Steps between C-alpha positions, in 0.01 A plus 500: 500500500617851428378856506253564220374142470125495435260218585147466367238248611142450378245436776131412517255567782307173513200385702723247673751768601231736633305230682817350647614836634163570661488155658862489613496843663131511599477837323135556409464881483205595278715709265684176412204260497179683409464645150190705586672657801807586291291643216330739744852628570565564129698182425385281211492195731666374817873566501781254563695529825818700445707241682431253221749716305745465788469125456603539136807692618592213730466260207721727289778510762485125567445365150575754226830661590806331352655504850329211680640587843305822544277638774288813523630730777262791438203574278311823440187497287246766412166402351367758254221327307269209578566146382204280412432130468632359169728799440819420318794691640860547398762530773808705406810515722833670438821474699595854600814413698709206618697534822750213484657586835176414682341269237196722445316592181262796475212464257216722384182330380150562373192304401297605199172373360423417137413865437860590601370673814732470798298354787784483754868588531777484753850389583677200648820423687609148422770308679695293246736211554356443847 
């Protein structure tokens, strides 16, 4: 891995993913489970929990980086637009810096939907060669 490397992953928000998250974390807020409730708040339907995107980041660190001995030390994420069931997202990450002396990589990332709208963005500190 080196500064400037870019990683892109295609993702899909499936029924199984949504239902599994709700069941696993017992997270049943109406905004995430009731379309009528969400529509009254100007969303087109219920919205997906933001931390589902955090799960995709964990997958990226564990499975998609070329360095297989990596661990997320810090993660900042800002959600700017809603994500809905069956949305197809693209995750983009870029290495902004590598600090060899402490085995840390800094990455910026964002998620965008099929309309090229950024729905979330943030940064990561990744321990490498741990």
